[in-house]
Phi, psi and omega in degrees: 000139177300147182251034176218164177230162178234132175232122183234000182228137172293153179286142177277167183300147185215160173218105190223157169242128185224165167240135177262178182297157179291156185296120183291316181301316181288323180302312181294318180295321179297319178297312184294319179288325176298328179292342181255356181280161175267112179100192186274137172244144180243114181249116182260155178058034179293137176293123180261062176256171182299319181299318182286319177298327175295327176294318177296317178298324181295311181292330176298317178296336181265014172093012180257120181272152175209162174213154179263134179226103184065235180265016185233155172246130176258122182244129186255102182266159179243020178092180180302139182056034182271007177291147172250090188272115178276162179294147178058040177278133175241128177254127179254112181274358179061238182258004191265108173293326179299310180298314184299314185283324182286321184291334175301324179296328181278349182261016187294342179250010183296126179284324181267153181288138179237139177253127179251126179233170178206183180282183185301318181292310181296328182290351177262358185267146187284126178252007180299329184294339173254333179299321182299305179294326178301318179294324179296325176293331180127007181287153174256119188228137172237129179204137178272119179060028178061031179241165171289150002284152176243134171252130185218139167229145184273199183212149172272000184240054181286152179230138178295152182231164168242126190222137176262114178258101189258002183275328189087035181258117178293330179294316179295311180303314182292322176302315180294318178300316181292325172301316184296332179301324184263009186248132177295150179088192183248121173263146184236131177238120171267102193244127171300144185307131176203177183302142193240033183297322181297314180296316181296322180291321177293323176295319176301325179277003179061033176280144181287083175237133183240138182232119173258117183273125175246176179289112176088351179205166177243142171256114189248129178247123181240119178269121187281165171064038174247116181288155175221154187273161173305156189216168174248139181210132177251113189284127180280178178289158187263123179297329179294321176290321180297330187301325182290328178280332173299311182287324175306316181289315180304316188268355175273170181263134172049050184232157175209154183212147171237125182252119190274144164056055182257141175290121179244038173314134184302332181279003184236351191255031175303324181300322181292317178298316182295311183293323177294326175292337179272002175111358176290163176231071181273125184245142177256119184243150177056052179293141175206167182249131179227112178049041177093342181264142176273131182238147181200160164273144181247125182247129183224144171225159181305150182214122173266171176060042173290147185242157180293164181225142166263092194281120179293138177299347179296341178270353189302312184294321184276000179226013190301325180276351185252357184298327178306312183281333173296321179299327178295321176295319178299326179296333180261357184275159178275121178109188184253118178268141182238133178229138187234152170057052186257025181302332181295337177299329180279002177257012182267200184304331172219177175281082191294326179295315178298315181294322180299317180295316177299319181296313181297320178293326178301322182266013171090021181257133177284133177227128173254138181229132169233109184056245182251020175252140179226154171239131179246121183269101187289153177224097183300339182264013184298121174224135182257140179226352182278180174262139183226146173229127178257119178207171177058043176246031176057029178054036179283117184303323184287331174291322176299312179301314180304316182297319179297314182294322177299312181299320185282339182253329185254344178095195184093171176251117191242135165246119185242118184272173175061049177304327183295346180300336182293340183293342181287335185221333191209070184301334183267010186305307183292325179298318180291319177303315180294323178297326179286335179131003180290140174261110184231125179254000000 
């Protein structure tokens, strides 16, 4: 099958109600915590993307059985440190930094050596940020230049740690929390604000974790070696997946959309705050609380006269995966938008900040960059009519999504390669676009 698509027509006005893919971050965490629970856990509406399926394959290799029943996965855990790690075990995390960094935390007591590998993109990402705390706990790790592959064996003589996580990385924080589960005593993490799904899920499981909220960071206390029982969890929709349909609607003409049952965790909805400051009127309807997570329907309608933003860095952590599509809105806004301290974008599946600047220049938008700060000179009258080809973006799914939304809202004739990249996070992306009315060949 060809691995590219062609878009030559802007999308026509629409009024739709949709569901987007399930939350990837929560799906992976639910699998990993179910692998450590005592007894069977039932996870419904699990995202069936490559990243999540790799998490299931990983726990299977580590001796944890599961089966699919209808729309649910039943995972049979044996409690903390319940993995049966065979000699010469290799875990392939594929493209998922979340899976790779978090599962290392659960292997902190492994007697046998485990090799962790990933795809070409993941193998270029820095793992020093988790290798350092893992070594402090007592793990034995070998890695060349802090990159994959990593060889690791755990220890029976783990020690609790106190660690300052100053990056604002939920993956680092969660890795440390998962290490602490298997470690005697109380481990303490002083963590810069970032998404908090791991903490909320452990609180839902009634695990002894305490969080003191300070200005700009959390002080997290994790008491180790407390077993928890199997659980039921229904995974909500992913705000990162919803973001592309939010912007599709904003930039289309006379259109509106309602996206059902989306996770609106405060640590994830920076995009809504940013876009509303730019003049959008995104509304959250039917808000409710589910196992500690906030869920809502998201209502959006087309909006003209969007304005530039001087975006505070306080939104960076809660919008880090959505800045690519936010930049597209800035390209259509009136005025000069400013974004600061975005170096973390280049630590993702690709060097997204670098790619974003190249992309904006490709469609005729002026961008000034000083280190990790950028200015985007918006053009409210921007219409594309040339031919464009998107390739060589390291198969980054979010760059693929961005290209599709640009083609459908701004025009032009587009050939977009690496269609298979969507399988890592949002396999139904193109199907939903076509349901809304997009013409995609």
